[in-house]
C-alpha positions in Angstrom: -2.0 10.4 -74.5 -0.7 9.0 -71.2 -1.6 12.2 -69.4 -5.0 12.3 -71.1 -5.7 8.7 -69.9 -4.8 9.6 -66.4 -7.1 12.6 -66.5 -10.0 10.5 -67.7 -9.4 8.0 -64.8 -11.8 9.0 -61.9 -9.5 7.4 -59.4 -6.9 10.0 -60.2 -9.2 13.0 -59.5 -7.7 15.3 -56.9 -10.9 15.3 -54.7 -11.1 11.5 -54.9 -7.4 11.1 -53.8 -8.0 13.6 -51.0 -11.1 11.8 -49.9 -9.2 8.4 -49.9 -6.4 9.9 -47.8 -8.9 11.5 -45.4 -10.7 8.2 -44.9 -7.4 6.4 -44.2 -6.5 9.0 -41.6 -9.9 8.8 -40.0 -9.5 5.0 -39.7 -6.0 5.4 -38.2 -7.2 8.1 -35.8 -10.1 6.0 -34.6 -7.9 3.0 -34.1 -5.5 5.2 -32.1 -8.3 6.7 -30.0 -9.9 3.3 -29.3 -6.6 1.8 -28.2 -6.1 4.7 -25.8 -9.6 4.5 -24.4 -9.4 0.7 -23.9 -6.1 1.1 -22.2 -7.5 3.8 -19.9 -10.6 1.7 -19.1 -8.5 -1.4 -18.3 -6.1 0.5 -16.0 -9.0 2.3 -14.2 -10.8 -1.0 -13.7 -7.8 -2.7 -12.2 -6.9 0.4 -10.1 -3.4 0.7 -11.6 -1.3 3.8 -11.9 -1.0 5.3 -15.3 2.4 7.1 -15.1 5.8 5.7 -14.9 9.0 6.8 -13.2 10.8 7.2 -16.5 8.6 7.4 -19.6 11.4 8.3 -22.0 11.9 6.2 -25.2 15.2 4.8 -23.7 13.4 3.5 -20.6 12.9 -0.2 -20.2 9.6 0.4 -18.3 7.8 3.5 -19.4 4.8 3.1 -17.1 1.6 1.1 -17.3 -0.3 3.2 -19.8 2.5 3.4 -22.4 3.5 -0.2 -21.9 -0.1 -1.3 -22.4 -0.3 0.7 -25.6 2.9 -1.0 -26.8 1.4 -4.4 -25.9 -1.6 -3.7 -28.1 0.8 -2.8 -30.9 2.8 -6.0 -30.6 -0.5 -7.9 -31.0 -1.8 -5.9 -33.9 0.4 -4.4 -36.7 -2.3 -1.9 -37.6 -2.2 -0.5 -34.1 1.6 -0.6 -34.0 1.7 1.6 -37.1 -0.3 4.5 -35.5 0.5 4.7 -31.8 3.2 6.4 -29.7 6.2 7.6 -31.7 4.5 6.6 -35.0 1.4 8.8 -34.3 1.1 12.4 -35.4 2.9 14.8 -33.0 -0.3 16.5 -32.2 -2.2 13.3 -31.6 -0.1 11.0 -29.5 -2.5 11.1 -26.6 0.4 10.9 -24.1 1.9 13.7 -22.0 5.7 14.1 -21.8 5.3 15.7 -18.3 2.7 15.7 -15.6 0.5 18.6 -16.8 -1.3 18.8 -13.4 0.7 21.6 -11.7 -1.8 21.9 -8.9 -2.5 19.6 -6.0 -5.9 18.0 -6.2 -8.1 16.3 -3.7 -10.8 13.8 -4.4 -13.9 13.7 -2.1 -15.9 10.5 -1.8 -19.0 10.2 0.3 -20.2 7.1 2.1 -23.7 7.3 3.4 -26.9 5.3 4.3 -29.7 6.0 1.9 -33.4 6.2 2.7 -33.8 2.5 2.2 -31.1 1.7 4.7 -28.4 0.6 2.2 -24.8 1.8 2.5 -23.8 3.7 -0.6 -20.4 5.1 -1.6 -20.2 7.7 -4.3 -17.5 9.8 -5.9 -18.4 13.4 -5.1 -16.0 16.0 -6.4 -12.4 16.8 -7.3 -11.1 20.0 -5.8 -7.9 21.9 -6.7 -6.0 23.0 -3.6 -3.0 25.3 -3.2 -1.2 23.0 -0.8 -1.9 19.8 1.3 -1.8 21.5 4.6 -4.5 20.1 6.9 -6.1 23.5 7.4 -6.3 24.1 3.7 -7.8 20.6 3.0 -10.4 21.1 5.8 -11.4 24.5 4.5 -11.9 23.1 0.9 -13.9 20.1 2.1 -16.2 22.4 4.2 -16.8 24.7 1.2 -17.9 21.7 -0.9 -20.1 20.3 1.8 -21.8 23.7 2.4 -22.5 24.0 -1.3 -24.8 21.0 -1.0 -26.2 21.9 2.4 -24.4 19.0 4.1 -23.7 19.8 7.8 -20.3 18.9 9.2 -21.9 18.1 12.5 -23.6 15.2 10.9 -20.4 13.5 10.0 -20.1 10.0 11.5 -16.7 9.0 10.2 -13.7 10.1 8.0 -11.0 8.1 6.2 -7.8 9.2 4.5 -4.4 7.8 3.8 -1.7 7.5 6.5 0.2 10.7 5.8 1.0 12.8 8.8 -1.0 15.8 7.6 -4.1 13.5 7.5 -3.7 11.2 10.6 -1.8 13.7 12.9 -3.3 13.3 16.4 -3.1 17.1 17.2 -3.0 19.0 13.9 -3.9 16.4 11.3 -7.0 16.7 9.1 -8.9 14.1 11.1 -8.1 15.9 14.4 -9.5 19.2 13.0 -12.8 17.6 12.1 -13.0 15.8 15.4 -12.9 19.1 17.2 -16.1 20.2 15.5 -17.7 16.7 15.3 -16.6 14.3 18.0 -18.4 11.4 16.3 -16.5 11.7 13.1 -14.0 8.9 14.0 -11.0 8.5 11.7 -10.4 5.0 10.2 -7.5 4.3 7.9 -7.4 1.2 5.8 -6.0 -1.5 8.1 -4.2 -3.4 5.4 -2.4 -0.3 4.4 -1.6 0.5 8.0 0.0 -2.9 8.4 2.0 -2.4 5.2 3.3 1.0 6.4 4.3 -0.4 9.8 6.2 -3.3 8.3 7.8 -1.2 5.5 9.2 1.3 8.0 11.0 -1.4 9.9 12.2 -3.2 6.8 13.6 0.0 5.3 15.2 1.0 8.6 17.0 -2.3 9.1 17.2 -4.1 5.7 18.5 -1.1 3.8 18.6 -1.7 0.0 17.4 -5.3 0.1 14.0 -4.1 -1.0 12.0 -7.0 0.4 9.7 -4.7 2.2 6.8 -6.6 3.8 6.9 -9.6 1.3 7.2 -12.4 3.8 6.9 -15.1 1.0 9.9 -13.5 -0.8 12.1 -13.4 2.3 11.1 -17.0 3.1 12.0 -18.2 -0.4 15.3 -16.3 -0.4 16.3 -18.1 2.8 15.4 -21.4 1.3 17.5 -20.7 -1.8 20.3 -18.9 0.0 22.9 -21.6 -0.8 21.8 -21.9 -4.4 22.0 -18.1 -4.8 25.5 -18.0 -3.4 26.5 -20.8 -5.9 25.0 -18.8 -8.8 26.9 -15.7 -7.8 30.2 -17.6 -7.6 29.5 -18.9 -11.1 28.9 -15.3 -12.3 32.1 -14.1 -10.7 34.1 -16.8 -12.6 32.1 -16.9 -15.9 30.2 -13.6 -16.2 30.1 -12.2 -19.7 31.6 -8.9 -18.7 33.4 -7.1 -15.9 30.3 -5.3 -14.8 28.4 -8.5 -14.2 31.3 -10.1 -12.5 31.9 -7.1 -10.3 28.2 -6.9 -9.2 28.1 -10.6 -8.4 31.3 -10.3 -6.4 29.9 -7.3 -4.4 26.6 -9.1 -3.7 28.3 -12.3 -2.6 30.6 -10.4 -0.3 27.6 -8.8 1.5 25.6 -12.0 1.7 28.5 -13.8 3.3 28.5 -11.6 6.3 27.1 -12.3 9.8 25.3 -8.9 9.7 23.4 -9.8 6.6 22.4 -13.2 7.8 21.3 -11.9 11.2 19.1 -9.2 9.7 17.7 -11.5 7.0 16.6 -14.1 9.6 15.3 -11.4 12.0 13.1 -9.8 9.3 11.8 -13.3 8.5 10.8 -13.9 12.1 9.2 -10.5 12.4 7.3 -10.7 9.2 6.2 -14.3 10.0 4.5 -13.0 13.2 2.6 -10.5 11.1 1.8 -12.7 8.1 -1.6 -14.1 9.3 -2.7 -10.5 10.3 -1.7 -9.4 6.8 -3.7 -12.1 5.1 -6.7 -11.4 7.3 -6.7 -7.7 6.5 -6.5 -8.3 2.8 -9.5 -10.6 2.5 -12.4 -9.3 0.5 -15.0 -10.5 2.9 -13.0 -9.3 5.9 -14.1 -10.3 9.4 -13.4 -7.2 11.4 -13.6 -8.8 14.8 -11.3 -11.6 13.7 -8.8 -9.1 12.2 -8.8 -7.1 15.4 -8.0 -10.2 17.4 -5.1 -10.8 15.1 -3.8 -7.3 15.7 -3.7 -8.0 19.4 -2.2 -11.5 19.1 0.5 -10.2 16.7 1.5 -7.6 19.3 1.6 -10.3 22.0 3.7 -12.6 19.7 6.2 -9.9 19.0 6.5 -9.0 22.7 7.0 -12.6 23.6 9.7 -12.9 21.0 11.5 -9.9 22.5 11.2 -11.2 26.0 11.9 -14.9 25.6 13.2 -15.8 22.2 16.7 -14.4 22.0 18.5 -17.6 23.0 16.7 -19.7 20.4 17.0 -17.0 17.7 20.8 -16.5 18.1 21.3 -20.3 18.0 19.3 -20.3 14.8 21.4 -17.6 13.2 24.7 -19.3 14.2 23.6 -22.6 12.7 22.4 -20.9 9.5 25.8 -19.2 9.2 27.8 -22.4 9.8 25.7 -24.3 7.2 26.4 -21.6 4.6 30.1 -21.1 5.4 29.6 -17.6 6.9 32.1 -16.5 9.6 30.6 -16.2 13.0 32.1 -13.7 15.4 33.0 -14.7 18.9 29.9 -13.5 20.8 31.7 -13.0 24.1 34.3 -10.7 22.6 34.1 -6.9 23.0 32.1 -5.3 20.2 34.3 -3.0 18.1 32.6 -0.3 16.0 34.0 1.9 13.2 37.6 1.2 12.4 37.7 -1.1 15.4 40.4 0.9 17.2 40.1 0.7 21.0 40.4 4.4 21.4 37.3 5.0 19.3 35.1 2.6 21.3 32.5 4.4 23.5 30.8 1.4 25.0 32.2 -1.6 26.6 29.7 -4.2 25.3 30.1 -7.7 23.9 29.2 -8.7 20.4 26.2 -10.6 21.7 25.0 -7.6 23.6 25.2 -5.5 20.5 23.1 -7.9 18.4 20.7 -8.6 21.2 19.9 -5.1 22.4 20.8 -2.7 19.6 19.4 -4.8 16.7 17.1 -7.6 17.9 15.3 -5.8 20.7 15.4 -2.5 18.8 13.8 -3.9 15.7 11.0 -5.6 17.6 10.4 -2.5 19.8 10.2 -0.4 16.7 7.8 -2.8 15.1 5.6 -2.8 18.2 5.7 1.0 18.3 4.6 1.2 14.7 1.8 -1.2 15.2 0.6 0.7 18.3 0.8 4.0 16.3 -1.0 2.6 13.3 -3.6 0.5 15.2 -4.7 2.7 18.0 -6.6 1.0 20.8 -9.6 3.4 20.5 -10.0 2.6 16.8 -9.7 -1.1 17.4 -12.3 -1.0 20.2 -14.7 1.1 17.9 -14.5 -1.5 15.2 -14.9 -4.4 17.6 -18.2 -2.8 18.8 -19.3 -2.1 15.2 -19.0 -5.8 14.5 -22.2 -6.3 16.6 -24.1 -4.6 13.7 -22.6 -7.0 11.0 -25.6 -8.8 9.3 -23.4 -11.7 8.1 -24.7 -15.2 9.0 -28.0 -13.9 10.2 -26.5 -11.3 12.5 -24.3 -13.9 14.2 -22.3 -11.2 15.9 -25.3 -9.2 17.1 -24.8 -8.1 20.7 -27.0 -5.8 22.7 -24.3 -5.0 25.2 -21.8 -4.2 22.5 -24.3 -1.8 20.7 -25.2 -0.1 24.0 -21.5 0.2 24.8 -20.8 1.7 21.3 -23.6 4.3 21.9 -22.5 5.1 25.4 -18.7 5.3 24.9 -18.4 6.7 21.3 -21.7 8.6 20.7 -22.5 10.4 24.0 -23.9 13.4 22.1 -26.4 11.2 20.3 -27.4 9.1 23.3 -27.5 10.5 26.8 -27.5 8.3 29.9 -31.3 8.3 30.2 -31.7 7.1 26.6 -29.3 4.0 26.9 -31.9 1.9 28.9 -34.5 2.8 26.2 -32.1 1.7 23.5 -31.5 -1.6 25.3 -35.3 -2.3 25.5 -35.7 -1.6 21.8 -32.8 -3.8 21.0 -34.4 -6.7 23.0 -37.3 -6.6 20.5 -35.1 -6.0 17.5 -33.0 -9.0 18.3 -35.9 -11.4 17.8 -37.3 -9.5 14.8 -34.1 -9.3 12.8 -33.3 -13.0 13.2 -36.8 -14.0 12.0 -36.9 -11.4 9.3 -33.2 -10.8 8.2 
């Protein structure tokens, strides 16, 4: 009778049970897909990387995409039950490895439309066999030809700061310039500054990992004494040998004159570049003002190299004394390596070593990087372009600057006979644009 009753119950019918199970799976799958889509949309909107360095289940940080999925799961138990390791093996919507085995290049066009508005549009993604400059140029040319776009009409080009892109002789920008002299290369100035500062920070600061973060270095100096006290407490009271050992090693390094000298030197160098860094990261960036900051930053660094050694070394010595750091006798002979006299190649003092081989070397290297990243021709080009900036009713409008721009940078578009004609037209335009902006 019991079996008969179950058979008479419609909810026990096989097709009904299958249907119920299917509906449940559909709901879970939709929840999983929607969670993945929302995560992708958020990361794309914020311009964040998807992948992580270590996406294994043992990793404490599995990358932005997976960590965002996990965050959704912590906020909603229904989501937590269907994502990542709890999802079906064929429907995790994650990849254990980077499935893109080929190099890819994204092409974006920036142009002026028929109404005079500047537009920027994603154009195409192209697979390339390698990232050699010649290969990239060939592929870009193929794409442009497909749409009947002439290379000779290029008026600018922009890439990242990799050597295969920005190389003066064989970089991608140089290859296009040979065919189109007006296609000037401009690399994001905020990124240029970051690269210039990071190179110096890595070269001298080693594993400190402060990079170009001036605020972090400044704060660390302010809390130097407290940090040393904390490390001393960990050495005495750490919960295990590993923590006590790491604290002892860190404190030993921090309590050296070398560490203090480089820490304070990086602070001084980054401080000189901080205003430029802020100016370049502003959303409504004033190009002319930013270019002035590039020039003034170089002058400040050069002045520091020429005239600030005495005040800087006094600052370092005082810092060391206030933090119980041994200060070497600056007039003693500098001893390298094992400090044996027979191994010393140069007869220089301790002060000479820190002055010329570290202080001057770091500043010179920083100046070299800034000069390489912020080439004078590019700076001059952008200064002249500022004359076309419509901000504040064309406040920066300058006939001389525009004529100079045409004469110096676009000789193929404006010959010498046309420059006077351009000037006369701009005389009229100046009054018209201010009255009818």
